[in-house]
PASEBA-1860 file (N, C-alpha, C; in nm, 3 decimals):
! residues 76
1> XXXXXXXX> 0.083/-0.119/0.000/0.000/0.000/0.000/0.087/0.126/0.000 ~ 0.200/0.117/0.072/0.289/0.232/0.077/0.351/0.259/-0.060 ~ 0.379/0.154/-0.136/0.438/0.174/-0.268/0.338/0.239/-0.363 ~ 0.211/0.206/-0.347/0.108/0.268/-0.432/0.098/0.417/-0.401 ~ 0.102/0.452/-0.274/0.096/0.593/-0.236/0.217/0.669/-0.288 ~ 0.334/0.607/-0.277/0.457/0.670/-0.325/0.451/0.687/-0.477 ~ 0.403/0.586/-0.546/0.390/0.594/-0.691/0.294/0.704/-0.732 ~ 0.180/0.713/-0.664/0.081/0.815/-0.696/0.136/0.955/-0.668
9> XXXXXXXX> 0.207/0.970/-0.559/0.266/1.100/-0.527/0.371/1.140/-0.629 ~ 0.450/1.045/-0.676/0.552/1.077/-0.776/0.489/1.110/-0.911 ~ 0.378/1.045/-0.944/0.308/1.077/-1.069/0.250/1.217/-1.063 ~ 0.190/1.254/-0.949/0.135/1.389/-0.933/0.246/1.493/-0.946 ~ 0.359/1.469/-0.882/0.470/1.562/-0.889/0.523/1.573/-1.032 ~ 0.532/1.461/-1.102/0.578/1.463/-1.241/0.482/1.541/-1.331 ~ 0.352/1.526/-1.308/0.253/1.600/-1.388/0.263/1.750/-1.362 ~ 0.285/1.789/-1.237/0.299/1.931/-1.206/0.423/1.990/-1.272
17> XXXXXXXX> 0.532/1.918/-1.267/0.655/1.968/-1.328/0.641/1.972/-1.480 ~ 0.576/1.872/-1.538/0.555/1.870/-1.682/0.466/1.985/-1.726 ~ 0.362/2.013/-1.647/0.272/2.123/-1.682/0.342/2.257/-1.683 ~ 0.430/2.280/-1.587/0.502/2.407/-1.584/0.608/2.413/-1.693 ~ 0.664/2.299/-1.731/0.765/2.298/-1.836/0.703/2.324/-1.973 ~ 0.582/2.274/-1.994/0.518/2.290/-2.124/0.445/2.423/-2.138 ~ 0.420/2.491/-2.027/0.350/2.619/-2.033/0.448/2.724/-2.083 ~ 0.423/2.775/-2.198/0.510/2.876/-2.258/0.433/2.955/-2.360
25> XXXXXXXX> 0.507/3.031/-2.435/0.444/3.111/-2.538/0.407/3.022/-2.656 ~ 0.292/3.049/-2.713/0.251/2.976/-2.831/0.287/3.057/-2.955 ~ 0.307/2.990/-3.062/0.342/3.058/-3.186/0.215/3.115/-3.249 ~ 0.214/3.244/-3.271/0.099/3.311/-3.332/0.144/3.379/-3.460 ~ 0.052/3.405/-3.549/0.090/3.475/-3.671/0.132/3.618/-3.638 ~ 0.209/3.681/-3.725/0.254/3.818/-3.696/0.137/3.915/-3.687 ~ 0.156/4.020/-3.610/0.048/4.116/-3.593/0.037/4.207/-3.715 ~ -0.082/4.255/-3.737/-0.109/4.349/-3.846/-0.187/4.465/-3.786
33> XXXXXXXX> -0.127/4.582/-3.777/-0.198/4.696/-3.716/-0.329/4.726/-3.789 ~ -0.435/4.744/-3.712/-0.564/4.777/-3.768/-0.652/4.657/-3.795 ~ -0.598/4.537/-3.797/-0.678/4.417/-3.819/-0.724/4.361/-3.685 ~ -0.847/4.314/-3.682/-0.899/4.258/-3.557/-0.885/4.106/-3.550 ~ -0.846/4.042/-3.659/-0.833/3.897/-3.661/-0.695/3.849/-3.618 ~ -0.599/3.940/-3.600/-0.464/3.903/-3.558/-0.441/3.949/-3.415 ~ -0.342/3.891/-3.347/-0.314/3.935/-3.209/-0.260/4.079/-3.208 ~ -0.271/4.148/-3.096/-0.221/4.285/-3.090/-0.069/4.289/-3.104
41> XXXXXXXX> -0.020/4.399/-3.158/0.124/4.416/-3.175/0.191/4.437/-3.040 ~ 0.316/4.396/-3.030/0.390/4.408/-2.904/0.409/4.555/-2.866 ~ 0.417/4.643/-2.963/0.435/4.785/-2.932/0.309/4.844/-2.869 ~ 0.193/4.784/-2.894/0.069/4.834/-2.837/0.046/4.784/-2.696 ~ 0.115/4.677/-2.659/0.100/4.622/-2.525/0.193/4.692/-2.428 ~ 0.144/4.721/-2.311/0.225/4.785/-2.209/0.236/4.691/-2.090 ~ 0.359/4.658/-2.052/0.377/4.569/-1.939/0.400/4.646/-1.809 ~ 0.398/4.778/-1.814/0.425/4.861/-1.697/0.295/4.924/-1.647
49> XXXXXXXX> 0.196/4.837/-1.613/0.065/4.886/-1.572/0.057/4.918/-1.423 ~ 0.157/4.881/-1.346/0.150/4.902/-1.202/0.209/5.036/-1.163 ~ 0.156/5.091/-1.057/0.208/5.216/-1.004/0.337/5.189/-0.929 ~ 0.424/5.289/-0.916/0.548/5.268/-0.841/0.518/5.226/-0.696 ~ 0.585/5.123/-0.651/0.565/5.073/-0.516/0.455/4.970/-0.503 ~ 0.376/4.952/-0.608/0.267/4.853/-0.605/0.325/4.716/-0.637 ~ 0.283/4.616/-0.561/0.333/4.481/-0.579/0.229/4.401/-0.656 ~ 0.273/4.337/-0.763/0.182/4.253/-0.839/0.166/4.120/-0.769
57> XXXXXXXX> 0.045/4.072/-0.761/0.020/3.942/-0.701/0.008/3.839/-0.813 ~ 0.047/3.716/-0.785/0.035/3.613/-0.888/-0.111/3.584/-0.918 ~ -0.141/3.537/-1.037/-0.281/3.507/-1.070/-0.332/3.391/-0.987 ~ -0.462/3.394/-0.963/-0.524/3.287/-0.885/-0.522/3.160/-0.969 ~ -0.468/3.057/-0.914/-0.457/2.931/-0.987/-0.468/2.816/-0.889 ~ -0.381/2.724/-0.904/-0.380/2.607/-0.817/-0.324/2.649/-0.682 ~ -0.392/2.609/-0.576/-0.344/2.639/-0.442/-0.235/2.538/-0.409 ~ -0.109/2.580/-0.419/0.004/2.490/-0.403/0.017/2.438/-0.261
65> XXXXXXXX> -0.023/2.518/-0.162/-0.012/2.472/-0.024/-0.106/2.355/0.003 ~ -0.229/2.365/-0.044/-0.322/2.254/-0.021/-0.282/2.132/-0.103 ~ -0.223/2.155/-0.221/-0.176/2.044/-0.302/-0.058/1.974/-0.234 ~ 0.031/2.053/-0.174/0.144/1.995/-0.102/0.095/1.920/0.022 ~ -0.002/1.975/0.092/-0.056/1.907/0.209/-0.123/1.776/0.170 ~ -0.193/1.775/0.059/-0.256/1.653/0.010/-0.151/1.548/-0.024 ~ -0.044/1.591/-0.088/0.062/1.498/-0.124/0.129/1.441/0.000 ~ 0.154/1.525/0.101/0.214/1.477/0.225/0.122/1.382/0.299
73> XXXX> -0.007/1.409/0.295/-0.103/1.319/0.360/-0.104/1.182/0.292 ~ -0.086/1.183/0.162/-0.083/1.056/0.088/0.039/0.974/0.123 ~ 0.148/1.039/0.158/0.273/0.967/0.187/0.272/0.905/0.326 ~ 0.182/0.945/0.409/0.177/0.889/0.546/0.118/0.753/0.548
END
């Protein structure tokens, strides 16, 4: 039973690492100013939307603490 729990925990960890490794930029066609069917041009995007001194918070996603607690509970 312990080997099954260890195997399941290692599979979950491998899936998490694989998901973060595969998450990247996708290839999109080049932008065309004025067209609505293409992605916006990089010059039109502004990455400096925060005020000075403001801290950006990460997007809400998977709660890593509860996932880690679940994994640790499985190993017991």
